[in-house]
N, C-alpha and C positions, 0 to 999 in steps of 0.2 A: 503494500501500501503505501503512496507516496506522500509525503509529509511536509509540512510548512514548518519552517524555522523561523522565529523573529530574532533581530540580532538588533541591539542598541547600542551605540558606541564601542563597539566590541572589537578589539585589535583581530580576533581571529574570526570575525564575520568577511564573507566572501565578497570581491568589489561587485559594485553593480555593473548589472548590463542590460538593465531596462528600466523604464518608469511607464507604467500604465495608469491612465486615470481610473479611479474608482471612486464607489460612492459606500457610505456605510447610512444606515438609516436609525434613527431612534424615534419607536415609537412608546408613547405612556398612554396606561389604559386610564379610565376613569377611577380606579382604585390607587392608582398613583403608581402602579407595576409598569415594568420597561420591559417590552418582549427582546427575548434573548435567546439563543441558540449555544449549544455546545457544538464545538467543531469536529467534525470528523477528522479532518488532518491533523490534529495536533490536542486535542481534548478541551481545549480552553473555550471558554464562554465568551460571547461576542455579539454585538448587534449584528443585525443581516447586514449584508453588502458582497460588492464584488466587482468586477471589472464594468466599464462603460462599451459597450461591442459599438465599431464601426455602424453610423447609421442610426444609432439611438441617442437621444438627449440624455443628459445627466437625472434628470426626474423619470424617463421611462425607465432607465436602468435602474434606479433605487426601487421602482415599484416590481419591477421583473424579478429583481435579485431577492427582495422581501417575499414575494409569491413562492419563488422556487423552495428557497431555505426554510420557509415556514409555515406554508399554506396562508398565510394572511394576506389580503388585499388592503390596500393602503393610497391615502393623496398625500402628497407632498404640500407641506406647510412653509417652511422656510429653511435658511443655512445655519448650522451651528459654527462651523468651522470649516476651514482650508489647511490640512497636514501635509507639508512635504519637505520634512526634516531629512536630511541626506545622511544622519548617523541611524537612520530606522532602515535597516535592509531585510527583506523578508525572502528566504530561499526557500525553491520548491526543490526536494530531492527527486521528483519525477522526469524533469529536462533540464535542470542544471541552473534555470533561473534565478538570478539576483535581483530583486527587484527595488528599487529605490521609493521609500513612501510618496504618493498622490493620491492623498483622499480626501472627499469634499465628504463633510457629515450633516446630512439632513435631518431635520425633525419632521414626522409625517403622524399621521391619525388612521388608526384601522377601521377600514369602512366593510370589510366582513372575513368569512374565513374561520377555518378551527386551525389551531396553531398544529401541525403535522411536519414530523422529522423528514430530511431527505437524505439524499447521498452525501452532502455536503455539513447533515446535521444531524448528530446522533440525540438530541433531544430538542425540544422548543417549548418554552414556557415564559409565562408572564412572571416577573420575578420582584417581589419587593422590592423598594428603594432599600431598605435597611437591611436587605440579603445582598443588595450588587457589592458591596465592600467583600465578602467573604467566599466569592468565587473564585474560581485559579482565572486569570486571563494574563493576556500580555500588557506591559506597562504602555503601549502607545493606545490600547484601548480601553484601558481604565481613565487615560488622560481625557479623550474622547469623552466618556462617560462624565468626569468629573466636569468638563465644559460644558456639557448637556444641565447637568445639575446647578451649576453655580454661573450660568449664560449672564452675560449683562446684556447692552443694547445693540450690540455691534457683534457681527460674526468674530469668533478667533480665528487669526491668520498666523501660518509661521511658515 
């Protein structure tokens, strides 16, 4: 099985050989729970997301990735932040790709569907805000969720 390995400011990290625009989507329900997946490629918890394909917009990619990974339909509301830190390298063992982070994090609201795992997600569930900090996740994902929880009037940009 292919794996995803996240490196941050690590001298052992491979040199980046690609940069792919991607999206992550934070959806909070009326109970204040956040829709999260447990990733099948590394076991970490994350909000849904993935690469923006040629021929689709950022919003279309966000809606598609959320549906594919979680079974939930959503509507995009606004931007939480843009993350392009060159110190964050994502290595895919399946093909040797070492990707520099480039992620646009969006806020959305659920419009339908039932939480359903996929080939990319072992588990899908609504996580109470108080439990998020106890979940195993990559540093960059935790940072994105923290920026969502403590967001100001403007999107975060790095």
